[in-house]
Residue, then its C-alpha position, 0 to 999 in steps of 0.5 A: m123903238l116901242h119899249i114895252l113895260n109891265k112893272s109897277p113903278l112902286e114895284t121897280n125901278t125899270l121905269d126909271t130905267v127906261l126913260r133914262l136909257a130911250p131917248a126916243g120912241a114910243l113907250l107902251l105901258i102893260e099890265d101893272a106899268v099902267y099904274a104909272a100912267t095915272r093922275g097922282a101916281v108917284a110916276e106922273p112927273k116923270l111920265r109928263q117929261a117924257m112924253e115931250r120926247m116919246k109917245v106914251y101908250a097904255l093898254a086899255p083893257d089893263l087900265a079897265a081891270r085895275g079900275m083906273a080908265d078915268r085916271l088917265i094922264d092927258g096925253v097918254a094915248t089908250v090901245d087895245y089889243d088890236g092897237f098894241v100889234e099895230l105899235v109892235v108892227e109900226h115900229p121895227n125894233s121893240q123891247s120888253w122891259l123886266 
C-alpha cells in the first residue's frame, strides 16, 4: 500500500498515526509533510525507524519549494510528479492521510 501524507509533523500527529498503523508498504511525503524528511526535524528519528520496514519518498518539487532539498535524510528517495504517478500505479492500493 502507498500511504500519502501532506501535513507537517509540527501541525498534526498524522505522521505518528501512519507510522503506527502502517506495517509496511511505501510512504510518500508531499506538501508540508516533506518537512518530516529533513535532517534535524523532530520527526527524523521516527522516520528513520520507519525506513527499516517501509520505503519513504518525498516529492522533490515540494522540497524545493520549501528550500529543504539540501536537507533530506539519507535513505529518503525523491520523486518528481511523474514518479508520484508511477508510485500510484505500482501500488494497487493507496491511502491519503488527512
